[in-house]
Structure formats: C-alpha cells, structure tokens
One Martini backbone bead per residue (centre of mass of N, CA, C, O) as a GRO file, in nm:
protein
  327
    1ARG     BB    1   2.831   3.208   1.322
    2ILE     BB    2   2.601   3.171   1.055
    3VAL     BB    3   2.553   3.384   0.756
    4PHE     BB    4   2.278   3.418   0.482
    5SER     BB    5   2.183   3.691   0.432
    6ASN     BB    6   2.053   3.806   0.135
    7CYS     BB    7   2.005   3.544  -0.035
    8GLU     BB    8   2.030   3.341  -0.346
    9PHE     BB    9   1.890   3.019  -0.429
   10LYS     BB   10   1.880   2.846  -0.744
   11SER     BB   11   1.930   2.575  -0.607
   12LYS     BB   12   1.975   2.319  -0.435
   13ILE     BB   13   1.952   2.264  -0.073
   14SER     BB   14   2.177   2.081   0.160
   15LEU     BB   15   2.224   1.953   0.519
   16HIS     BB   16   2.231   1.652   0.464
   17LYS     BB   17   2.490   1.458   0.540
   18ILE     BB   18   2.760   1.640   0.547
   19ASP     BB   19   2.917   1.420   0.772
   20ASN     BB   20   2.783   1.126   0.786
   21SER     BB   21   2.560   1.175   1.054
   22HIS     BB   22   2.254   1.260   0.958
   23LYS     BB   23   2.361   1.553   1.058
   24ILE     BB   24   2.333   1.909   1.135
   25ALA     BB   25   2.514   2.139   1.353
   26PHE     BB   26   2.429   2.446   1.537
   27CYS     BB   27   2.543   2.592   1.822
   28ASN     BB   28   2.465   2.923   1.732
   29GLY     BB   29   2.306   2.910   1.502
   30ILE     BB   30   2.121   3.066   1.217
   31ASP     BB   31   2.120   3.290   0.916
   32PHE     BB   32   1.832   3.344   0.662
   33ALA     BB   33   1.764   3.627   0.611
   34ASN     BB   34   1.616   3.732   0.318
   35CYS     BB   35   1.574   3.476   0.150
   36ILE     BB   36   1.597   3.287  -0.165
   37PHE     BB   37   1.430   2.980  -0.273
   38GLU     BB   38   1.407   2.819  -0.587
   39ASP     BB   39   1.443   2.540  -0.454
   40ASP     BB   40   1.501   2.286  -0.285
   41VAL     BB   41   1.484   2.206   0.078
   42ASN     BB   42   1.726   2.024   0.293
   43PHE     BB   43   1.679   2.002   0.668
   44LYS     BB   44   1.693   1.731   0.774
   45ARG     BB   45   1.804   1.681   1.091
   46PHE     BB   46   1.816   1.956   1.206
   47VAL     BB   47   2.045   2.136   1.432
   48SER     BB   48   1.982   2.394   1.686
   49GLY     BB   49   2.152   2.485   1.972
   50THR     BB   50   2.384   2.308   2.052
   51PRO     BB   51   2.605   2.165   2.230
   52LEU     BB   52   2.910   2.134   2.312
   53PRO     BB   53   3.155   1.972   2.383
   54ASP     BB   54   3.158   1.872   2.711
   55ASN     BB   55   2.898   2.045   2.791
   56LYS     BB   56   2.932   2.310   2.639
   57TYR     BB   57   2.834   2.658   2.630
   58TYR     BB   58   2.698   2.925   2.506
   59ASN     BB   59   2.634   3.245   2.636
   60ASN     BB   60   2.543   3.364   2.327
   61GLU     BB   61   2.288   3.244   2.231
   62ARG     BB   62   2.139   3.208   1.923
   63ASP     BB   63   1.923   3.237   1.675
   64THR     BB   64   1.699   3.109   1.436
   65ILE     BB   65   1.686   3.242   1.096
   66PHE     BB   66   1.378   3.288   0.861
   67GLU     BB   67   1.326   3.574   0.773
   68ASN     BB   68   1.175   3.680   0.485
   69CYS     BB   69   1.129   3.424   0.323
   70ILE     BB   70   1.150   3.241   0.002
   71PHE     BB   71   0.972   2.941  -0.094
   72ASN     BB   72   0.930   2.778  -0.407
   73LYS     BB   73   0.976   2.500  -0.284
   74ARG     BB   74   1.048   2.247  -0.119
   75VAL     BB   75   1.045   2.175   0.244
   76ASP     BB   76   1.280   2.006   0.481
   77PHE     BB   77   1.249   1.944   0.858
   78HIS     BB   78   1.243   1.668   0.945
   79ASN     BB   79   1.362   1.578   1.257
   80SER     BB   80   1.412   1.839   1.395
   81LYS     BB   81   1.614   2.058   1.625
   82PHE     BB   82   1.519   2.335   1.847
   83VAL     BB   83   1.681   2.471   2.113
   84ASN     BB   84   1.634   2.731   2.009
   85SER     BB   85   1.516   2.994   1.865
   86VAL     BB   86   1.263   3.034   1.600
   87TYR     BB   87   1.232   3.226   1.281
   88PHE     BB   88   0.950   3.282   1.026
   89THR     BB   89   0.895   3.568   0.969
   90ASN     BB   90   0.721   3.646   0.682
   91SER     BB   91   0.714   3.392   0.533
   92HIS     BB   92   0.713   3.197   0.210
   93PHE     BB   93   0.523   2.907   0.117
   94LYS     BB   94   0.470   2.769  -0.211
   95ASP     BB   95   0.508   2.490  -0.093
   96TYR     BB   96   0.589   2.228   0.062
   97VAL     BB   97   0.609   2.167   0.424
   98ASP     BB   98   0.826   1.980   0.657
   99PHE     BB   99   0.772   1.926   1.030
  100HIS     BB  100   0.784   1.646   1.107
  101ALA     BB  101   0.907   1.557   1.415
  102CYS     BB  102   0.959   1.815   1.558
  103GLU     BB  103   1.164   2.023   1.787
  104PHE     BB  104   1.052   2.280   2.024
  105ASN     BB  105   1.203   2.448   2.304
  106LYS     BB  106   1.116   2.732   2.221
  107ILE     BB  107   1.070   2.968   2.018
  108ALA     BB  108   0.799   2.970   1.765
  109CYS     BB  109   0.792   3.174   1.476
  110PHE     BB  110   0.489   3.239   1.251
  111TYR     BB  111   0.463   3.528   1.180
  112GLY     BB  112   0.310   3.592   0.875
  113VAL     BB  113   0.279   3.328   0.744
  114THR     BB  114   0.274   3.163   0.419
  115PHE     BB  115   0.046   2.906   0.295
  116ASP     BB  116  -0.019   2.757  -0.014
  117LYS     BB  117   0.024   2.484   0.127
  118ALA     BB  118   0.012   2.213   0.307
  119PRO     BB  119   0.130   2.156   0.611
  120ASN     BB  120   0.364   1.953   0.819
  121PHE     BB  121   0.298   1.885   1.188
  122SER     BB  122   0.339   1.603   1.249
  123ALA     BB  123   0.451   1.514   1.561
  124CYS     BB  124   0.495   1.766   1.705
  125TYR     BB  125   0.711   1.947   1.948
  126PHE     BB  126   0.605   2.172   2.210
  127LYS     BB  127   0.731   2.270   2.502
  128GLU     BB  128   0.596   2.577   2.455
  129PRO     BB  129   0.293   2.660   2.345
  130LYS     BB  130   0.303   2.978   2.431
  131ALA     BB  131   0.574   3.018   2.233
  132VAL     BB  132   0.379   3.012   1.992
  133ASN     BB  133   0.360   3.195   1.682
  134LEU     BB  134   0.028   3.229   1.493
  135ILE     BB  135   0.003   3.506   1.388
  136ASN     BB  136  -0.113   3.580   1.074
  137VAL     BB  137  -0.166   3.323   0.934
  138ASP     BB  138  -0.174   3.220   0.590
  139ILE     BB  139  -0.465   2.996   0.476
  140ASP     BB  140  -0.656   3.078   0.226
  141LYS     BB  141  -0.560   2.841   0.011
  142LEU     BB  142  -0.696   2.639   0.200
  143ASP     BB  143  -0.875   2.348   0.099
  144PHE     BB  144  -1.021   2.071  -0.014
  145LYS     BB  145  -0.842   2.054  -0.272
  146SER     BB  146  -0.567   2.077  -0.121
  147VAL     BB  147  -0.602   1.813   0.032
  148GLU     BB  148  -0.622   1.627  -0.212
  149LYS     BB  149  -0.350   1.713  -0.335
  150TYR     BB  150  -0.167   1.623  -0.105
  151ILE     BB  151  -0.233   1.321  -0.118
  152GLU     BB  152  -0.151   1.279  -0.419
  153ASP     BB  153   0.156   1.394  -0.377
  154ASN     BB  154   0.232   1.210  -0.083
  155TYR     BB  155   0.153   0.897  -0.059
  156GLN     BB  156   0.429   0.766  -0.173
  157ASP     BB  157   0.594   0.829   0.103
  158GLU     BB  158   0.456   0.603   0.223
  159THR     BB  159   0.456   0.320   0.439
  160CYS     BB  160   0.345   0.005   0.317
  161GLU     BB  161   0.210  -0.285   0.292
  162ASN     BB  162   0.332  -0.558   0.063
  163LYS     BB  163   0.114  -0.763  -0.014
  164GLN     BB  164   0.024  -1.018  -0.228
  165GLU     BB  165  -0.305  -1.006  -0.185
  166ILE     BB  166  -0.270  -0.717  -0.285
  167THR     BB  167  -0.324  -0.457  -0.469
  168GLU     BB  168  -0.222  -0.162  -0.597
  169GLU     BB  169  -0.481  -0.008  -0.523
  170GLN     BB  170  -0.489  -0.090  -0.223
  171ARG     BB  171  -0.215   0.024  -0.148
  172ASN     BB  172  -0.278   0.318  -0.226
  173ASN     BB  173  -0.515   0.351  -0.028
  174ASN     BB  174  -0.347   0.299   0.229
  175CYS     BB  175  -0.154   0.540   0.182
  176LYS     BB  176  -0.372   0.759   0.174
  177LEU     BB  177  -0.481   0.706   0.458
  178LYS     BB  178  -0.214   0.767   0.605
  179CYS     BB  179  -0.178   1.056   0.495
  180ALA     BB  180  -0.444   1.170   0.608
  181LYS     BB  181  -0.378   1.122   0.910
  182HIS     BB  182  -0.128   1.305   0.917
  183LEU     BB  183  -0.272   1.566   0.829
  184LYS     BB  184  -0.474   1.574   1.059
  185ASP     BB  185  -0.257   1.592   1.281
  186SER     BB  186  -0.135   1.858   1.189
  187PHE     BB  187  -0.390   2.035   1.244
  188ARG     BB  188  -0.425   1.951   1.542
  189VAL     BB  189  -0.166   2.065   1.660
  190ILE     BB  190  -0.232   2.365   1.599
  191LYS     BB  191  -0.506   2.374   1.739
  192ASP     BB  192  -0.401   2.304   2.027
  193VAL     BB  193  -0.218   2.548   2.058
  194LEU     BB  194  -0.445   2.764   2.027
  195ILE     BB  195  -0.615   2.665   2.265
  196THR     BB  196  -0.396   2.711   2.481
  197GLN     BB  197  -0.412   3.035   2.390
  198ASN     BB  198  -0.723   3.112   2.345
  199ASN     BB  199  -0.747   3.083   2.011
  200THR     BB  200  -1.043   3.008   1.871
  201LEU     BB  201  -1.056   3.135   1.588
  202GLU     BB  202  -0.800   3.002   1.468
  203ALA     BB  203  -0.871   2.710   1.550
  204GLN     BB  204  -1.120   2.685   1.359
  205GLU     BB  205  -0.961   2.685   1.092
  206TRP     BB  206  -0.804   2.416   1.155
  207HIS     BB  207  -1.056   2.245   1.207
  208LYS     BB  208  -1.166   2.264   0.922
  209LEU     BB  209  -0.926   2.112   0.794
  210GLU     BB  210  -0.965   1.856   0.959
  211LEU     BB  211  -1.250   1.793   0.833
  212TYR     BB  212  -1.160   1.763   0.547
  213VAL     BB  213  -0.981   1.514   0.602
  214LYS     BB  214  -1.200   1.337   0.726
  215GLU     BB  215  -1.368   1.314   0.471
  216LYS     BB  216  -1.146   1.189   0.294
  217GLU     BB  217  -1.091   0.948   0.479
  218ASN     BB  218  -1.373   0.821   0.453
  219HIS     BB  219  -1.361   0.779   0.150
  220ILE     BB  220  -1.113   0.593   0.147
  221ASN     BB  221  -1.218   0.388   0.355
  222LEU     BB  222  -1.454   0.294   0.181
  223ASN     BB  223  -1.279   0.173  -0.047
  224VAL     BB  224  -1.131  -0.029   0.132
  225LYS     BB  225  -1.376  -0.187   0.254
  226GLU     BB  226  -1.500  -0.287  -0.018
  227ARG     BB  227  -1.228  -0.482  -0.071
  228GLU     BB  228  -1.296  -0.641   0.169
  229LYS     BB  229  -1.335  -0.917   0.335
  230ASN     BB  230  -1.590  -0.941   0.547
  231THR     BB  231  -1.738  -0.686   0.564
  232ASP     BB  232  -1.899  -0.436   0.746
  233ILE     BB  233  -2.193  -0.293   0.659
  234PHE     BB  234  -2.246  -0.107   0.907
  235LYS     BB  235  -1.974   0.038   0.896
  236ASN     BB  236  -2.010   0.151   0.613
  237ILE     BB  237  -2.262   0.319   0.674
  238LEU     BB  238  -2.131   0.498   0.890
  239ILE     BB  239  -1.912   0.619   0.711
  240TRP     BB  240  -2.105   0.730   0.496
  241PHE     BB  241  -2.270   0.913   0.685
  242ASN     BB  242  -2.030   1.091   0.774
  243CYS     BB  243  -1.965   1.185   0.488
  244VAL     BB  244  -2.233   1.327   0.436
  245LEU     BB  245  -2.224   1.530   0.665
  246LEU     BB  246  -1.956   1.671   0.587
  247ASN     BB  247  -2.051   1.750   0.303
  248VAL     BB  248  -2.288   1.927   0.392
  249TYR     BB  249  -2.134   2.123   0.578
  250ARG     BB  250  -1.936   2.225   0.361
  251ASN     BB  251  -2.163   2.327   0.145
  252THR     BB  252  -2.346   2.508   0.361
  253SER     BB  253  -2.096   2.630   0.591
  254ASP     BB  254  -1.799   2.550   0.626
  255HIS     BB  255  -1.816   2.462   0.921
  256HIS     BB  256  -1.925   2.742   1.040
  257ASN     BB  257  -1.738   2.977   0.851
  258ASP     BB  258  -1.979   3.067   0.637
  259PHE     BB  259  -2.222   3.298   0.621
  260LEU     BB  260  -2.311   3.300   0.321
  261LYS     BB  261  -2.376   3.000   0.302
  262ILE     BB  262  -2.587   2.997   0.524
  263LEU     BB  263  -2.774   3.209   0.399
  264ASN     BB  264  -2.822   3.071   0.124
  265PHE     BB  265  -2.937   2.808   0.240
  266THR     BB  266  -3.174   2.929   0.395
  267ILE     BB  267  -3.310   3.072   0.156
  268GLY     BB  268  -3.338   2.818  -0.019
  269MET     BB  269  -3.521   2.658   0.176
  270ILE     BB  270  -3.751   2.863   0.187
  271ALA     BB  271  -3.806   2.867  -0.118
  272LEU     BB  272  -3.858   2.563  -0.151
  273TYR     BB  273  -4.093   2.548   0.046
  274GLY     BB  274  -4.272   2.751  -0.105
  275VAL     BB  275  -4.296   2.595  -0.371
  276PHE     BB  276  -4.417   2.330  -0.257
  277PHE     BB  277  -4.659   2.462  -0.122
  278TYR     BB  278  -4.782   2.578  -0.380
  279LEU     BB  279  -4.811   2.308  -0.535
  280LEU     BB  280  -4.995   2.170  -0.329
  281LEU     BB  281  -5.224   2.372  -0.354
  282GLU     BB  282  -5.277   2.328  -0.656
  283VAL     BB  283  -5.335   2.027  -0.637
  284TYR     BB  284  -5.565   2.047  -0.432
  285MET     BB  285  -5.762   2.223  -0.615
  286TYR     BB  286  -5.756   1.998  -0.876
  287LEU     BB  287  -5.861   1.776  -0.729
  288ASP     BB  288  -6.055   1.530  -0.677
  289ILE     BB  289  -6.281   1.486  -0.422
  290ILE     BB  290  -6.275   1.178  -0.416
  291PHE     BB  291  -5.972   1.141  -0.386
  292ILE     BB  292  -5.945   1.299  -0.122
  293GLU     BB  293  -6.128   1.124   0.050
  294SER     BB  294  -5.964   0.862   0.012
  295PHE     BB  295  -5.694   0.972   0.116
  296PHE     BB  296  -5.813   1.045   0.417
  297ARG     BB  297  -5.859   0.733   0.506
  298PHE     BB  298  -5.603   0.713   0.605
  299LYS     BB  299  -5.383   0.631   0.832
  300ILE     BB  300  -5.118   0.731   1.011
  301ILE     BB  301  -4.943   0.476   0.963
  302ASP     BB  302  -4.940   0.505   0.654
  303TYR     BB  303  -4.772   0.767   0.646
  304ILE     BB  304  -4.526   0.653   0.787
  305TYR     BB  305  -4.460   0.433   0.580
  306LEU     BB  306  -4.429   0.623   0.340
  307CYS     BB  307  -4.195   0.797   0.453
  308LEU     BB  308  -4.000   0.561   0.504
  309PHE     BB  309  -3.982   0.466   0.212
  310VAL     BB  310  -3.868   0.727   0.092
  311PHE     BB  311  -3.617   0.748   0.274
  312LEU     BB  312  -3.488   0.470   0.194
  313THR     BB  313  -3.468   0.529  -0.106
  314ILE     BB  314  -3.272   0.766  -0.082
  315ILE     BB  315  -3.045   0.619   0.070
  316MET     BB  316  -2.992   0.396  -0.145
  317PHE     BB  317  -2.922   0.589  -0.374
  318LEU     BB  318  -2.679   0.729  -0.239
  319TYR     BB  319  -2.513   0.471  -0.178
  320LYS     BB  320  -2.492   0.374  -0.479
  321ASN     BB  321  -2.379   0.692  -0.560
  322LYS     BB  322  -2.116   0.780  -0.390
  323LYS     BB  323  -1.890   0.821  -0.601
  324SER     BB  324  -2.028   1.061  -0.756
  325ILE     BB  325  -2.054   1.247  -0.499
  326PHE     BB  326  -1.728   1.232  -0.377
  327THR     BB  327  -1.568   1.312  -0.672
   0.00000   0.00000   0.00000
C-alpha cells in the first residue's frame, strides 16, 4: 500500500500512462490524506482496489483515501474505477474536477466536500447508490453564471463533427450544446442518487442546477436552430417559450428555492397592481363622460380582440429581442 499523506505537491502530478498501459492500478488502495495539490492533477483511468494477477486478492483490502485534501487546480479522474471504497471527506476542489464515466463499486464518500466550480459526474456509475455519502456537500458558489462559465471553459474539449458546410461559429455552438448536455447529466446523476436516498432537500439543490443548464441549453439550441436551413419556426418558438419560462422562474424564485425572491416578487406584483389600479381610477375620473359612454359601447368580443392584440405584440417584441434578453 502506498501512502502520500500530509504531502504538498507544488507542480503537476500525473499517474496516467505511467507504464504505457493507459492506466495505473493500485491493488490495495492508496492514501493521499491531508495533501495539498497546487497544480493540475491527472488521475484519469486510475484504478484502485484491483485484483492481483492470477485472480488473487488481498485479504486486507484497504480504502482509497483523499480526505482533507486541497486541490487548487483542475483534477481529472475520468474513466477511473474504484473497486474498493473511496473517501474524499472534507476535501476542497477550487477548480474543475472531472469524474465523468467513473465507476464506484463500494462506498463513495463526499461528506463535507466543497466544490467552488461545477463538478462533472456525467455518466458515472454507482453500484450501490445508498453507499454514496453526499451529506454537507458545499455547492453554494454554483449558480447560473458558474454554469455559463463551465460551458465557456470546457466546450473546446468536446468532439464535434467538423463538416465543411458549417462555419466555425456553428461548430462552437454545437460543442457548447454537447457540453451543456453533459453538465446537465452530471447534475442529474447526483440528483438521482439523492432521490434514491430519500434526500429530497439536497436533491432539489442539484435539480436547480440542472434547470440552470437546461435554460442555457435552450439558449444555445436556439442559436443553433436559427442558423439551420429549413428550420421549424414552431419548434423555435417552443424552445424560446421554454427559455422564457426558465428565465422567469430563475429570476423570480430561483426555481422555488429562494423564499426572499418569491416574497419580493409577490410584494412587487401587488404594489404594481396597486399603482396601475390607482392610475386607472385617476384616468377614469378625469375622462370626458362622452368618451366613457362611447368606450363602453364596445362588445365583449372587441375587448377580447384588443387583449389578444396586445398579448401578441408583447410576444413578438420579446421574440425579436431574445438575444438581448438572454445574454
């Protein structure tokens, strides 16, 4: 068993392709407890707790430990396999961490972990969802802006078709759309694990992040569809309408997660209604009686047409200016 506890790594550390076999395996786990990583960490295709040759196993199989670690730069664990239990208890990830396509066969402990930036758990496999500890995970710094930042920082890592008939901007939008879908799947994976554990309160926080990504995905998708030939205008309108709804929910209630926003919005609507009602009363009092009489000669259907016209005018205005609204 290898132990690196209480160490400080000031430069990049990589265990990838250490023996030209595309992976490094630790048969009896590894211990990095209380370590500080100042630069990038590359543990992709990392395997821990693997059997010895000839199908022999250690009887005293030990855990993989990353407890109380501080990661100051990017960390890459993608496509790793943890056959034994792994502990990241109270660790702090200050930059992006990539766990996509990882396999956790036993306990995966993220108790008290802090994520300063969006983590990637896309396509992760947890053999025992109830053995995943996500209690007290700190994601307070993750918001809509951090989702946008993640896509901008990571979309170039995506592999997209490089057709001759598409422009560089279209290719970038396709890569951003793919990156957004992977990030949405990352939040969904954690949300589903928490739901399996009946932890609905924590699951709601990850669902909120999932909706942030969905809003951004709709916005990117709208830009992609606009540049496609023979695009379906009705599908565009549907995507735009979903984008509007998510934008309104985010700004008025943070997807039903921010009571102060809900309260402020409710009070604002009541105050706005009161102001308009007062203005209408003032206008009504000073209008000429002849005009009022002629006004009330309209039929009900005329009022319906008038309201419909105003509503459609507002919709067309918002659709025309959607770029300035969602950027």
